[in-house]
N, C-alpha and C positions, 0 to 999 in steps of 0.2 A: 373553414367554418369557425367563426369567433364564438366564444362562450362567455356570457356575462356571469358575474359572481358578486356575492356580498358576504362580508365577514364582519362580525361584531364582537368586540371585547369589552368587558366591564371591569372596573376597578373601584372598590369601595375606598373612599377617601375621607380625611378629616377636615381638610381645608375647604374653603368655600369656592364657588365657581368663579368669582371675581379673580382669585389668585391664579388659577390655571388659564383663564381667558386672557388676562393681562400678560402673563408670562409668555404664552405661545404667540400672542398677537403683537404686543407692544414692547416687551422687554426680554427677548430671548437671551440676551447677554447674561442675565441673572441665572439662567438655566445652566450655562456653561460652568459657572462657579460651583453649582450644587452637584452636577453630575458630569464632571469632566471626562470620565471614562466612556460616556455614551454620546454626549452632545458637545460639539466643538466650536461651531460658528454658524451664523445666519447672515449671509450677505444680502443686502438690499440692492437690486438691480434697477428697478423702475418704481416710481410712485413714492408714497410716503409710508414709513414703517407702520404696519398694521392696517393700512387702508385697503378696502376692497379694490381689486385690480392691480395691486402691487405685485411685483415679481421678486421672489427671494430664492436663495439657495441655502439649504441646510447642509451642514457637514457633520457627520456622525459616524460612530463605529457600531456596527451590527454584525453579529456572528464572527467577531474577531477581525473584521475587515473595515477599513475606512471607506465610507461611501458618501455620495451626495444625492440630493433630491431638489431639483429646481421646480418651484411651484408658483402658482398664482393664487392669491387669496381671492376666492370666488364669492364668499359670503361671510358675513360676521354679524352677530347679534349680541351686543353687550348684555342686554337684559336677560336673555335666555342662556347666556354663557356658551354660545356655539360659534364655531369657526370652521369653514370648509376650505380645503386646499385642493386645487387641481394640479396634479403632477404633470409637468411638461418636459422634464429632463432628468438625467441621472439614471441610475441602475433600474429603478422601477419602470421608467418610461422605455427603457431598452427591452424589458421583458414583457410588459403588458401593453396592449393597444391603447387602453385608457385606464387611469387610476385616480380616484377621488378619495380624499381622507377627510373625515369629519370628527371633530372633538366636541362633545357636548357634556357639560356638567349639570346635573340636576338632582333635586332631593329624591331620596329613596327611603321610605320608612322614617326612622329616626336619624338617618345619616344622609350621605351624599354619594353619588356614583359618577365617575368619569367614564363616558362611553366613547369608544373609538369605533367608527364604522368605515370600512373600506368598500367602495363600489368600483369594480374593475371589469375589464374585458380581456380575456386570455386569447391569444391568437389560435391556440389549438389545445388539445387535451394533454399534451406533454408538459405544458407550463404548470408549475405547482401553485396551489393556493398560497397566498402571502402570510402564512401562519408565523414564520420567523419574524417578519416585520411587526405583526400584531403583538407577539411576545415582547419584542423590543420596546414598543411604545407603552405597553402596559407596565413593564418594569421601570421605564423612565418615569411614568406617573407615580409609581410607588416610591421611587427615590425622591422625587420632588415633594411628594406629600409628607415623607418622613423627615424632611429637613426642617429644623427648628427656626432657622434665621432667614428663611426664604422670603 
């Protein structure tokens, strides 16, 4: 019996949505200079960088271990600062039957918030919720937001 789940994390930020959307979609190499202890590389396998349908592999360190996540950019909206990645390989794909990651930056009150949403399917109840990955991505956003010259 497969179990569907959804996990959402929010990070209040000072930078605008264009900054994060551009960084994750078009210029991930800038991220590696800002947070080299977390993010290491983003290989392009198919398509054009940032284009819907492109296949990429992220290299990162989470929980003290180097990991990869192969993904397809499933949806992107520049105006609404949203990008959706469908995980097709790497550690997350080995653990979960399906895994989709959405980053959305939007106004909130007088500020802005970066929202990460995971939609996933666990093969059974023994598989944990991906809280450590959520913590990792929220910390990455905080690191990127705090960087003055990004």
